[in-house]
BAZA-510143 format. One line per 8 residues: number of its first residue (from 1); their letters; for each residue y, x, z of N, C-alpha, C. Coordinates in Angstrom, 3 decimals. Atoms other than C-alpha are relative to their C-alpha. Example, Ala and Ser with C-alpha at 12.3 -4.5 7.8 and 13.67 -1.06 7.14 Angstrom:
<atoms>
1) as) -1.190/0.890/0.000/-4.500/12.300/7.800/1.200/0.900/0.000; -1.190/-0.820/-0.060/-1.060/13.670/7.140/1.090/-0.770/0.730
</atoms>
This chain:
<atoms>
1) mlkrslfl) -0.900/0.218/-0.637/94.125/-120.740/92.154/-0.165/-0.032/1.128; 0.139/-0.006/-1.843/92.632/-121.228/95.739/-0.178/1.314/0.451; 0.163/-1.070/-0.459/91.608/-117.650/95.730/1.700/0.621/0.023; -1.286/-0.504/-0.209/95.247/-116.896/94.958/1.126/-0.386/0.975; -0.489/0.728/-1.036/96.454/-119.114/97.472/-0.661/0.698/1.379; 0.224/-0.522/-0.592/94.397/-117.457/99.874/0.092/1.073/0.261; -0.554/-1.119/-0.487/95.528/-114.176/99.063/1.473/0.108/0.840; -1.372/0.046/-0.162/98.980/-114.749/99.349/0.345/-0.618/1.721
9) lalglfsl) -0.140/0.061/-1.315/98.225/-116.393/102.798/-0.469/0.978/0.901; 0.475/-0.927/-0.916/96.546/-113.727/103.985/1.153/0.870/-0.076; -0.944/-1.177/0.315/99.285/-111.260/102.623/1.637/-0.418/0.908; -0.914/0.353/-1.350/101.915/-113.279/105.122/-0.305/-0.080/1.069; 0.384/-0.542/-1.671/100.014/-112.919/108.168/-0.221/1.045/0.116; 0.427/-1.559/0.129/99.323/-109.358/107.542/1.880/0.360/0.186; -1.760/-0.500/-0.614/103.488/-109.104/107.372/0.380/-0.486/1.106; -0.594/1.067/-1.528/104.329/-111.743/110.244/-0.713/1.236/1.101
17) hafaqdnq) 0.459/-0.684/-0.794/101.815/-109.571/112.304/0.785/1.897/0.067; -0.638/-1.506/0.060/103.610/-105.964/111.145/1.395/-0.045/0.773; -1.545/0.155/-0.207/106.741/-107.501/111.575/0.489/-0.121/2.043; 0.020/0.662/-1.606/105.948/-108.773/115.410/-0.285/1.808/0.388; 0.179/-1.487/-0.160/104.673/-104.903/115.856/1.249/0.412/0.024; -1.212/-0.597/0.108/107.912/-103.538/114.835/1.443/-0.836/0.859; -1.145/0.114/-0.508/110.190/-105.459/116.440/-0.480/0.041/2.085; 0.261/-0.716/-1.283/108.174/-104.760/120.090/0.209/1.140/0.344
25) anptnvsv) -0.514/-1.870/-0.116/108.723/-100.859/119.286/1.250/-0.171/0.024; -1.446/-0.335/-0.158/112.371/-101.500/118.515/0.726/-1.318/0.172; -0.542/1.190/-0.106/113.809/-104.794/119.973/1.167/-0.020/-0.246; -1.536/-0.041/0.481/116.751/-106.152/118.268/0.634/-1.153/0.783; -0.784/0.894/-0.762/117.146/-109.161/120.617/0.363/0.790/1.479; 0.202/-0.558/-1.556/118.384/-107.277/123.335/1.308/-0.838/0.997; -0.762/0.948/-1.024/120.660/-109.114/126.362/0.842/1.092/0.343; -1.828/-0.812/-0.495/124.325/-108.117/127.921/-0.449/0.022/1.472
33) gyiscplg) -0.104/0.889/-1.448/124.512/-107.555/131.623/1.205/1.372/0.535; -1.516/-0.573/-0.726/127.101/-105.661/133.994/-0.318/0.411/1.060; 0.047/-0.880/-0.822/127.020/-102.931/135.933/0.152/-0.412/1.658; -0.225/0.801/-1.452/126.527/-104.331/140.059/-0.052/1.044/1.073; -0.137/-1.218/-1.159/127.472/-101.427/142.604/-0.338/-0.511/1.021; 0.489/0.419/-1.659/126.134/-101.464/146.024/1.211/0.311/0.939; -1.396/-0.311/-0.818/128.651/-102.220/148.589/0.757/1.232/0.228; -0.529/-0.846/-0.264/131.263/-99.828/149.147/0.115/1.402/-1.197
41) eqhvflyd) 0.133/-0.792/1.378/130.235/-97.597/145.542/1.170/-0.467/-0.733; -1.110/0.291/1.011/132.489/-97.250/142.820/-0.990/0.288/-1.433; 0.652/0.370/1.172/129.708/-96.713/139.943/-1.862/0.336/0.433; 1.871/-0.400/-0.178/125.636/-95.877/139.604/-0.486/1.108/-0.812; 0.252/-1.018/0.589/123.946/-93.278/137.960/-1.443/-0.547/-0.926; 0.802/0.224/0.768/121.909/-93.652/134.789/-0.885/1.080/-0.041; 1.543/-1.269/-0.012/118.555/-91.536/134.977/-0.555/-0.180/-1.781; 0.361/-0.361/0.808/116.956/-90.163/131.602/-1.611/-0.902/0.035
49) svntfnil) 1.333/0.258/0.176/113.582/-91.328/132.865/-0.190/-0.551/1.119; 0.634/0.202/-1.576/111.543/-92.782/135.942/-0.515/0.626/0.756; 0.641/-0.944/-0.605/109.735/-89.826/136.443/1.153/1.220/0.247; -0.650/-1.168/-0.558/112.349/-86.963/136.567/1.342/-0.501/0.885; -1.059/0.253/-0.623/115.086/-89.037/137.363/1.401/1.010/0.012; -1.111/-0.912/0.339/117.596/-86.541/135.612/1.187/-0.768/-0.116; -1.529/1.002/0.519/121.401/-88.040/135.424/0.194/-0.059/-1.157; -1.009/-0.424/1.454/122.752/-88.507/132.240/1.372/-0.464/0.145
57) tspkcddr) -1.546/0.133/0.026/126.021/-90.163/133.012/0.140/-1.110/1.475; -0.286/1.342/-1.452/127.674/-92.688/136.020/0.452/-0.753/-0.391; -0.999/0.902/0.610/128.583/-95.798/134.553/0.601/-0.819/1.193; -1.083/0.911/-0.997/131.510/-97.682/136.612/-0.504/-1.626/0.297; 0.293/1.196/-0.155/131.412/-101.103/138.354/0.316/-0.752/-1.081; -0.332/1.417/1.085/131.413/-104.299/135.645/-0.195/0.568/-1.069; 0.480/-0.310/1.245/130.893/-101.826/132.620/-1.379/-0.392/-0.004; 0.961/1.005/0.556/129.193/-103.976/130.392/-1.310/1.230/-0.866
65) vevlgrvd) 0.901/-0.728/0.662/125.900/-102.657/128.911/-1.042/-0.719/-0.939; 0.893/0.932/0.432/122.719/-103.616/126.689/-1.073/0.089/0.698; 1.825/0.072/-0.369/119.414/-104.415/128.144/-0.805/0.447/-0.835; 0.898/-0.143/1.461/116.929/-102.962/125.931/-1.748/0.033/0.903; 1.357/0.261/-0.729/113.810/-103.312/128.621/-0.199/0.019/1.013; 0.447/-0.174/-1.313/111.921/-103.178/131.673/-1.047/0.612/0.535; 1.093/-0.693/-0.432/109.525/-100.922/133.788/-0.020/-0.519/1.505; 0.417/0.589/-1.316/108.018/-101.903/136.859/-0.033/0.975/1.427
73) tmggylrv) -0.285/-0.577/-0.954/108.518/-98.844/138.778/0.805/0.341/1.132; -0.937/-0.168/-1.411/109.811/-98.183/142.282/0.735/-1.690/0.237; -0.684/1.222/-0.256/110.562/-102.011/142.643/0.718/-0.525/-1.536; -0.706/0.139/1.447/111.965/-102.075/138.909/1.084/0.568/-0.698; -1.042/-0.797/0.710/114.138/-100.063/136.232/0.630/-1.135/-1.016; -0.538/-0.029/1.514/116.192/-101.500/133.359/0.277/1.104/-0.868; -0.241/-1.123/1.139/116.390/-99.355/130.407/1.361/-0.942/-0.901; -1.188/0.524/0.613/120.025/-99.919/129.369/0.848/1.234/-1.007
81) rtadgkeg) -1.311/-0.605/0.438/122.609/-98.580/126.885/1.547/0.037/0.453; -1.527/0.447/-0.221/126.167/-97.933/127.574/0.616/-0.066/-1.029; -1.084/-0.016/1.191/129.328/-98.322/125.588/-0.328/1.010/-0.927; -0.246/-1.591/0.895/129.599/-94.209/124.414/-1.764/0.075/-0.393; 1.454/-0.091/0.845/125.555/-95.025/123.391/-0.987/0.592/0.755; 1.324/-0.540/-1.081/123.755/-93.299/126.139/-1.410/-1.254/0.280; 1.320/1.156/-0.200/120.231/-95.008/126.909/-0.446/1.050/1.059; 0.300/-0.214/-1.341/118.662/-94.645/130.579/-0.444/-1.088/0.868
89) yvpqsqit) 0.630/0.792/-0.888/117.403/-96.360/133.325/0.944/0.013/1.344; -0.414/0.702/-1.346/119.038/-98.238/136.181/-0.875/-0.870/0.988; 1.036/0.975/-0.981/117.493/-99.840/139.295/0.417/-1.353/-0.279; -0.251/1.229/0.177/117.160/-103.800/138.194/0.851/-0.429/0.896; -1.079/1.088/-0.987/119.251/-104.762/141.734/1.308/0.596/-0.460; -1.336/-0.160/0.194/122.298/-103.016/140.135/0.554/-0.039/-1.815; -0.722/0.535/0.992/122.640/-104.812/137.093/0.115/-1.440/-0.206; -0.133/1.309/-0.030/123.773/-108.536/136.762/0.069/-0.622/-1.457
97) aveptksr) -0.688/0.773/1.428/124.084/-111.178/134.004/1.124/-0.981/0.120; -1.452/1.024/-0.471/127.302/-112.448/135.790/1.130/0.630/-0.838; -1.068/-0.286/0.496/130.203/-111.466/133.569/1.051/0.023/1.429; -1.374/-0.517/-1.376/133.415/-109.664/135.936/1.147/-1.172/-0.189; -1.265/0.851/-0.015/136.029/-112.006/136.837/0.961/0.199/-0.930; -0.711/0.079/1.320/138.152/-112.877/134.134/1.894/0.790/0.713; -1.120/-0.858/-0.422/141.345/-111.438/136.533/-0.210/1.415/-0.173; 0.313/-1.528/-0.503/139.598/-107.987/136.932/-0.087/0.473/-2.074
105) aaiaqppp) 0.290/-0.272/1.661/138.763/-108.082/132.580/1.188/-0.193/-0.683; -1.305/0.588/0.459/142.135/-109.320/131.912/1.056/1.538/0.189; -0.791/-1.364/-0.007/143.638/-105.867/132.897/-0.799/1.214/-0.578; 0.916/-1.387/0.327/140.721/-103.898/131.703/0.295/0.874/-1.437; -0.570/-0.399/1.398/141.390/-101.409/128.919/-0.534/0.250/-1.267; 1.304/-0.300/1.442/139.702/-100.918/125.406/-0.793/0.686/0.427; 0.599/-1.021/0.046/136.860/-99.216/125.306/0.155/1.579/-0.757; -0.219/-1.491/0.883/137.004/-95.339/124.667/-0.532/-0.018/-1.290
113) qpvaagqg) 0.363/-0.220/1.262/136.762/-94.289/121.000/-1.452/1.197/0.363; 0.652/-1.038/-0.425/133.869/-92.012/120.841/0.169/1.558/-0.516; -0.520/-1.272/-0.056/134.461/-88.318/121.548/-1.228/1.298/-0.192; 0.825/-1.146/0.375/132.709/-85.429/119.644/-0.506/0.604/0.963; 0.705/-1.147/-1.044/130.173/-83.294/121.593/1.079/1.054/0.370; -1.104/-1.267/-0.476/132.336/-80.680/123.885/1.324/-0.176/0.120; -1.533/0.080/-0.229/135.469/-82.353/123.522/0.389/-0.795/1.033; 0.159/0.931/-1.367/135.153/-84.799/126.664/0.388/0.752/1.000
121) aplagpls) -0.314/-0.753/-1.191/136.641/-84.099/129.955/-0.593/0.378/0.870; 0.823/-0.291/-0.852/134.205/-82.432/132.302/-0.146/-0.983/1.292; 0.322/0.490/-1.281/133.081/-84.413/135.451/0.037/1.145/1.058; 0.186/-1.128/-1.079/133.788/-82.705/138.787/-1.426/-0.177/0.426; 1.324/-0.066/-0.520/130.947/-81.746/140.381/-1.042/0.775/-1.142; 1.350/-0.507/0.624/127.221/-80.714/139.524/0.058/-0.077/-1.366; 0.332/0.701/1.339/127.465/-82.795/136.010/0.729/0.880/-1.033; -0.965/-0.937/0.409/130.587/-80.289/135.096/-0.707/1.623/-0.640
129) hgtanlay) 0.704/-0.917/0.141/127.997/-77.527/135.056/-1.340/-0.152/-0.859; 1.277/0.548/0.730/125.038/-79.306/133.334/-1.126/-0.037/0.926; 0.954/0.502/-1.025/123.240/-79.857/136.306/-0.086/-0.968/0.173; 0.394/1.920/-0.517/122.228/-83.299/135.670/-1.493/-0.050/0.390; 1.717/-0.086/-0.551/118.801/-82.809/137.711/0.370/-0.608/1.196; -0.404/0.476/-1.608/120.562/-84.308/141.166/-0.269/-1.458/0.253; -0.105/1.347/0.107/119.140/-87.755/142.150/0.654/-0.946/1.076; -0.582/0.478/-0.859/121.725/-88.028/144.745/1.197/0.646/-0.339
137) dipgvevf) -1.299/-0.977/0.267/125.469/-87.197/145.103/0.222/1.203/0.991; -0.691/-0.947/-0.891/126.838/-84.295/146.648/1.144/-0.356/1.093; -0.871/0.771/-1.021/128.250/-85.251/150.021/0.836/1.137/0.403; -1.310/-0.747/-0.359/131.410/-83.923/150.997/-0.210/0.674/1.354; 0.048/-0.520/-1.242/130.521/-83.556/154.715/-1.455/-0.301/0.649; 1.854/0.653/-0.429/126.505/-83.292/156.282/0.069/0.647/1.082; 0.293/-0.312/-1.610/126.119/-83.049/160.227/-0.825/-0.032/0.130; 1.534/0.029/-0.445/123.206/-82.192/161.369/-0.150/0.435/1.630
145) ggysymrg) 0.497/-0.231/-0.822/121.598/-82.169/164.540/-1.454/-0.179/0.668; 1.299/-0.059/-0.296/118.111/-81.410/165.851/-0.491/1.155/1.337; 0.945/-1.124/-0.829/115.162/-79.363/167.689/0.364/1.167/-0.361; -0.196/-1.111/0.211/115.628/-75.803/168.069/-0.707/1.023/0.646; 0.393/-0.648/-0.643/113.316/-73.089/168.771/0.477/1.845/-0.325; -0.968/-1.012/0.019/114.600/-69.438/169.610/-1.276/1.311/0.517; 1.108/-0.964/-0.565/111.968/-66.128/170.001/1.225/0.963/0.689; -0.827/-0.993/-0.684/114.210/-64.441/172.702/-0.316/1.665/-0.381
153) dwqsfanr) 0.179/-1.191/-0.716/114.811/-60.797/172.787/0.289/0.506/1.217; -0.241/-0.094/-1.109/115.010/-59.372/175.854/0.090/1.779/0.101; 0.372/-1.247/-0.131/114.587/-55.460/174.907/-0.492/0.348/1.187; 1.072/-0.685/-0.918/113.155/-53.316/177.613/-0.213/-0.873/1.567; 0.002/0.523/-1.355/113.785/-55.527/180.371/-1.499/-1.167/0.197; 1.307/0.707/-0.219/110.730/-58.030/179.414/-0.275/-0.199/-1.795; 0.500/0.455/1.341/108.471/-59.160/176.240/0.937/-1.155/-0.592; -0.804/1.313/0.353/109.960/-61.558/173.837/-0.396/-1.313/0.413
161) sgmqgwng) 0.556/1.337/-0.188/109.361/-65.186/174.656/0.713/-1.054/-0.532; -0.921/1.107/0.947/110.269/-68.710/173.169/0.636/-0.618/0.999; -1.407/0.941/-0.886/113.081/-70.652/174.372/0.305/-1.270/-0.868; -0.211/1.075/0.687/113.181/-74.230/173.689/1.757/-0.470/0.311; -1.045/0.085/-0.201/116.639/-76.025/172.903/0.553/-0.833/-1.323; -0.441/1.073/0.996/118.870/-77.843/170.335/0.767/0.805/-0.890; -0.767/-0.915/0.905/120.866/-76.854/167.335/0.875/-1.095/-0.915; -1.304/1.055/1.221/124.196/-78.859/165.421/0.899/0.803/-0.369
169) svgfnvnp) -0.803/-0.761/0.727/126.238/-78.219/163.005/0.706/-0.883/-0.882; -0.835/0.633/0.792/129.021/-79.659/160.493/0.113/0.820/-0.905; -0.158/-1.089/1.505/129.159/-78.218/156.723/1.188/-1.295/-0.476; -0.946/0.062/0.959/132.238/-78.908/154.390/-0.517/0.606/-1.107; 0.111/-0.415/0.844/131.280/-78.713/151.222/1.363/-0.234/-1.145; -1.044/0.365/0.717/134.250/-77.890/148.968/-0.344/0.043/-1.608; 0.621/0.197/1.569/132.558/-77.830/145.785/-1.702/0.114/-0.221; 1.733/-0.183/0.107/128.861/-77.955/144.579/-1.088/1.229/0.378
177) clgvegdv) 1.198/-1.117/-0.015/127.795/-74.579/145.007/0.603/0.545/1.664; -0.573/-0.828/-1.681/130.161/-73.408/148.651/0.619/-0.960/0.841; -0.770/0.145/-1.275/131.269/-74.733/151.938/0.074/0.699/1.040; -0.114/-0.684/-1.290/131.918/-73.630/155.283/-0.229/-1.058/1.169; 0.787/0.162/-1.220/130.189/-74.320/158.555/0.345/0.366/1.399; -0.375/-0.406/-1.399/130.525/-74.639/162.040/-1.122/-0.367/0.868; 0.937/0.098/-0.994/127.542/-74.225/164.482/-0.137/0.568/1.311; 0.193/0.046/-1.454/126.327/-74.669/167.770/-1.610/-0.120/0.508
185) sghykqtc) 1.344/0.524/-0.559/123.395/-74.205/169.747/-0.274/0.546/1.798; 0.981/-0.369/-0.888/121.350/-73.767/172.989/-1.006/0.712/0.183; 1.425/-0.538/-0.122/118.363/-72.344/174.285/-0.422/-0.154/1.750; 0.360/-0.570/-1.469/116.616/-72.370/177.702/-1.442/0.238/0.438; 1.104/-0.833/-0.186/114.020/-70.678/179.482/-0.324/0.444/1.644; 0.195/0.388/-1.646/112.191/-71.241/182.979/-0.728/1.632/0.043; 0.600/-1.194/-0.245/110.689/-68.264/184.672/0.440/0.903/-0.950; -0.173/-0.884/1.105/112.775/-65.923/182.570/-0.472/1.508/0.410
193) igatgltc) 0.695/-1.576/-0.174/111.863/-62.364/181.970/-1.177/0.273/1.108; 1.122/-0.413/-0.727/108.864/-62.933/184.073/0.077/-0.162/1.220; -0.240/-0.281/-1.283/110.538/-63.334/187.265/0.343/-1.520/0.501; 0.241/1.277/-0.462/109.599/-66.507/189.319/1.591/-0.873/0.579; -0.827/1.093/-0.791/112.241/-69.272/189.989/1.402/0.466/-0.843; -1.052/-0.710/1.205/114.664/-67.261/186.927/0.305/-0.939/-0.871; -0.463/0.999/1.046/116.337/-69.695/184.832/1.225/0.459/-1.182; -1.230/-0.821/1.026/118.051/-68.092/181.515/0.423/-1.027/-1.025
201) stltfmag) -0.524/1.092/1.026/120.158/-70.427/179.067/0.770/1.066/-0.768; -0.848/-0.501/0.929/121.878/-69.451/176.125/1.305/-0.742/-0.695; -1.049/0.471/0.718/124.858/-70.779/173.958/0.773/0.763/-0.926; -0.572/-0.650/1.314/126.201/-70.028/170.732/0.744/-0.799/-0.811; -0.502/0.293/0.710/129.061/-70.893/168.893/0.684/1.053/-1.085; -0.139/-0.668/1.546/129.750/-69.781/165.169/0.559/-0.956/-0.855; -0.412/0.617/1.548/131.158/-70.511/161.843/-0.056/1.016/-0.948; 0.560/-0.758/1.305/131.152/-69.065/158.268/-0.085/-0.879/-1.410
209) priialrs) 0.173/0.462/1.187/130.562/-69.566/154.592/-1.169/-0.709/-0.103; 1.453/0.434/-0.159/127.519/-71.619/153.537/-0.237/0.169/-1.953; -0.014/-0.070/1.258/126.309/-71.059/149.796/-1.401/-1.239/-0.571; 1.422/0.843/0.314/124.084/-73.794/147.990/-0.606/0.594/-1.135; 0.429/-0.694/1.096/121.804/-72.131/146.301/-0.668/-0.553/-1.092; 0.783/1.204/0.873/119.685/-75.060/144.882/0.215/-1.389/0.141; -0.326/1.324/-0.297/120.502/-78.361/144.447/-1.034/-0.841/-1.525; 1.151/0.929/0.974/117.283/-80.357/142.433/-0.577/-0.782/0.048
217) grisaygh) 0.293/1.074/-0.460/116.605/-83.589/142.677/0.162/-0.643/1.671; -0.268/0.538/-1.552/115.891/-84.483/146.437/-0.015/1.349/0.823; -0.016/-1.099/-0.488/115.801/-80.925/147.144/1.536/0.788/0.309; -0.822/-0.831/-0.270/118.413/-78.768/148.689/0.156/1.341/0.939; 0.320/-1.540/-0.698/118.449/-74.918/149.553/1.276/0.574/0.170; -0.973/-0.578/-0.398/120.975/-73.155/151.220/0.037/1.449/0.910; -0.243/-1.349/-0.683/122.322/-69.618/152.784/1.274/-0.047/0.793; -1.094/-0.113/-0.639/124.777/-69.003/155.456/0.278/1.131/0.969
225) glvgmgsl) -0.159/-1.029/-1.191/126.483/-66.467/157.569/0.944/-0.140/0.644; -0.724/0.873/-1.102/127.999/-67.227/160.800/0.712/1.611/0.816; -0.504/-0.931/-1.451/129.734/-65.260/163.527/0.989/-0.836/1.192; -0.673/0.501/-1.122/131.130/-66.007/166.914/-0.339/0.217/1.389; 0.156/-0.003/-0.878/130.558/-66.245/170.402/-1.109/-0.582/0.861; 1.209/0.419/-0.620/127.535/-66.244/172.678/0.253/0.350/1.250; 0.165/-0.013/-1.558/126.929/-66.655/176.519/-1.585/0.086/0.446; 1.238/-0.031/-0.700/123.538/-66.013/178.611/0.611/0.065/1.650
233) vmtlagss) -0.354/0.725/-1.609/123.688/-67.684/182.026/-1.485/0.582/0.558; 0.810/-0.239/-1.012/121.198/-66.083/184.751/-0.190/-1.077/1.109; 0.166/0.323/-1.026/120.149/-68.449/187.221/-0.991/-0.099/1.483; 1.157/-0.295/-0.880/118.107/-67.719/190.779/0.898/-0.710/1.201; -0.048/0.904/-1.466/117.995/-69.976/193.920/1.781/-0.256/-0.076; -1.671/0.687/-0.265/121.553/-71.451/192.971/0.901/1.200/-0.330; -0.893/-1.201/0.352/123.458/-68.302/192.124/-0.340/-0.123/-1.606; -0.057/0.102/1.376/124.480/-67.892/188.409/0.820/1.358/-0.460
241) vtwrnlaw) -0.910/-0.665/1.191/125.621/-64.892/186.127/-0.057/-0.337/-0.991; -0.197/0.289/1.306/127.275/-65.216/183.015/0.690/1.507/-0.663; -0.753/-1.037/0.250/127.519/-62.413/180.433/0.454/-0.938/-1.710; -1.228/0.546/1.496/129.864/-63.369/177.095/0.246/1.366/-1.167; -0.472/-1.199/0.621/130.128/-61.069/174.032/-0.497/-0.552/-1.837; 0.037/0.790/1.511/129.992/-61.593/170.059/-1.539/-0.101/-0.385; 1.525/0.643/0.785/127.157/-63.160/168.172/0.135/-0.256/-1.595; -0.027/0.006/1.739/126.517/-63.294/164.458/-1.442/-0.562/-0.414
249) aagggvdy) 1.137/0.213/0.359/123.377/-65.034/162.586/0.583/0.117/-1.661; 0.146/0.081/1.610/122.191/-64.905/158.739/-1.017/-0.648/-0.263; 0.979/0.577/0.367/120.076/-67.093/157.235/-0.309/-1.302/-0.806; 0.153/1.223/1.054/119.154/-70.598/155.535/-0.614/-0.882/-0.196; 0.728/1.085/-0.496/117.330/-73.648/155.041/-0.282/-0.526/-1.069; 0.335/1.539/1.366/115.956/-76.802/152.933/0.259/-0.975/0.606; -0.462/1.238/-0.317/117.309/-80.128/153.026/-0.936/-0.753/-1.001; 0.311/1.082/1.409/115.331/-83.257/151.313/0.491/-1.249/0.435
257) aatnrisv) -1.126/1.375/0.109/117.453/-86.296/150.556/-0.857/-1.072/0.392; 1.121/0.904/-0.192/115.476/-88.872/152.300/0.508/-1.554/-0.793; -0.552/0.791/0.673/118.298/-91.516/151.272/1.331/0.360/-0.441; -1.311/-1.114/0.283/121.798/-91.369/149.846/0.959/0.382/1.306; -0.596/-0.464/-1.263/122.921/-90.913/153.418/-0.646/0.685/1.345; 0.862/-0.988/-0.992/120.210/-89.052/155.399/-0.954/0.887/-0.741; 0.778/-0.909/0.369/118.425/-86.003/154.783/-0.427/0.865/1.108; 0.878/-0.618/-1.131/115.565/-84.035/156.606/-0.144/1.325/-0.078
265) rvgqvdfl) 0.163/-1.604/-0.191/116.227/-80.585/157.738/-1.306/0.516/-0.127; 1.390/0.129/-0.300/112.662/-79.398/157.030/-0.043/1.325/0.491; 0.308/-1.198/-0.879/113.305/-75.999/158.505/1.492/1.039/-0.477; -1.142/-1.217/-0.334/116.314/-73.525/159.174/-0.360/1.123/0.492; 0.735/-0.599/-0.331/115.328/-70.487/159.588/1.353/1.089/0.343; -0.949/-0.685/-0.291/118.113/-67.609/161.258/-0.617/1.234/0.701; -0.090/-1.280/-1.457/118.292/-63.932/162.579/1.441/-0.092/0.550; -1.114/0.248/-1.055/120.569/-64.131/165.509/0.322/0.898/0.994
273) rtqymqsl) -0.240/-1.358/-0.394/122.071/-60.858/166.514/0.908/-0.359/1.249; -0.756/0.690/-0.895/123.596/-61.445/170.298/0.281/1.332/1.078; -0.055/-1.729/-0.449/124.784/-58.381/172.627/0.506/-0.953/1.564; -0.737/0.129/-1.613/124.889/-60.016/176.165/-0.127/1.169/0.929; -0.111/-0.505/-1.236/123.579/-57.462/178.390/0.460/1.953/-0.525; -0.438/-1.335/-0.018/125.631/-54.383/177.250/0.454/0.532/1.159; -0.654/-0.505/-1.271/127.227/-54.283/180.871/-1.493/0.301/1.256; 1.652/-0.661/-0.368/123.119/-53.827/181.978/-0.182/1.267/-0.326
281) ggthqnni) 0.473/-1.549/0.717/122.790/-50.729/179.803/-0.866/-0.011/-0.934; 0.359/0.048/0.639/121.572/-52.496/177.148/1.015/0.065/-1.198; -0.850/-0.067/1.255/122.460/-52.806/173.187/0.041/-1.243/-0.457; -0.338/1.108/0.629/122.049/-55.654/171.171/-1.788/-0.816/0.035; 1.457/0.728/-0.310/119.115/-58.721/171.076/-0.155/-0.422/-1.486; 0.067/0.328/1.574/117.710/-59.392/167.505/-0.935/-1.239/0.473; 0.595/1.513/-0.083/116.646/-63.441/167.972/-0.457/-0.004/-0.905; 0.544/0.815/1.222/114.558/-65.197/165.398/0.493/-1.713/0.751
289) risgdvvi) -0.076/2.008/-0.741/116.149/-69.202/165.735/-0.546/-0.851/-1.409; 0.826/0.550/1.555/114.001/-71.713/163.741/0.813/-1.580/0.345; -0.803/1.558/0.014/115.899/-75.373/163.452/-0.615/-0.990/-0.881; 0.666/1.041/0.960/114.974/-78.917/162.198/0.303/-1.149/0.269; -0.098/1.149/-0.329/115.708/-82.541/162.152/0.639/-0.603/-0.933; -1.051/1.252/1.223/118.319/-85.004/160.384/1.030/0.429/-0.029; -1.574/-0.392/0.890/121.463/-84.425/158.235/0.311/-1.414/-0.423; -0.664/1.183/0.318/123.896/-87.154/158.014/0.737/0.436/-1.313
297) rigrvite) -0.764/-0.572/1.363/125.594/-86.924/154.448/1.538/-1.353/0.286; -1.214/0.947/0.363/129.106/-88.518/154.029/0.693/0.457/-0.961; -0.904/-0.237/1.255/131.279/-88.827/151.372/-0.583/0.758/-1.320; 0.745/-1.067/0.909/130.899/-86.718/148.123/1.145/0.328/-0.645; -0.895/-0.621/0.877/132.380/-84.197/146.063/0.073/-0.448/-1.440; -0.431/0.379/1.181/131.650/-85.732/142.797/1.092/-0.836/-0.486; -1.453/0.529/0.201/135.057/-87.036/141.806/-0.494/-1.251/-1.435; -0.055/0.919/0.946/135.555/-89.987/138.947/1.270/0.510/-0.591
</atoms>
């Protein structure tokens, strides 16, 4: 009888340990939370993991979710399950246990019924194309300003020389792959073309299409073609001469999204063709322009 009792006790302890391990691997006591959007936002992102940060969907403010677990990566992420059954990670700061106000809940519509794969309405923006690898929204407007260096071509008048300056642009994204851009830049050189006291300055105004070739995680790569007007001013002893003519550029660059609103233009390289010196017997100048600095991201192309 004693041996049988000890056997039953050991069997019970083993079953209890196995049950506890199963509960840790497949928790059943999940808690309930609600999406808490940052100020001014209407939804947050649900990521597939805290390593790749691929976007699965965009839960809206006050949506009810089931909290399945937590990881401590980058300030804490909660693993949640949405009403349509998607499971992923949301920053801990974007989940609250406080239920939305009753006034808002009273007008809420019943939860949608599950939709068969491929039959749901597509989201606007890159998610509709299956590009679920963006860590940030695609902005509607990108404003760039920063430093620029130009390797100036003086044809037969002098050797190529470096010109310091600035470059600014405003880009409007029509959709996730196409935009239009306006560009302005200025570059300056003292002791120009080897003449002591001679100062040269150039100014270009151009515009044209921009193609977004890649948006992956925080990286965005683009190419553009610009056409417009350029001017060259040469100043010596208080007197100046100005030439104006056609200018165009072709090139591209890479941006790194530091935050939702600010990107760093790692580098933009353009082939810049100008025609300043035709009246002096020249033809055209093949310049190289390199620019980089800060991009301000405004608005979104992704809609709900």
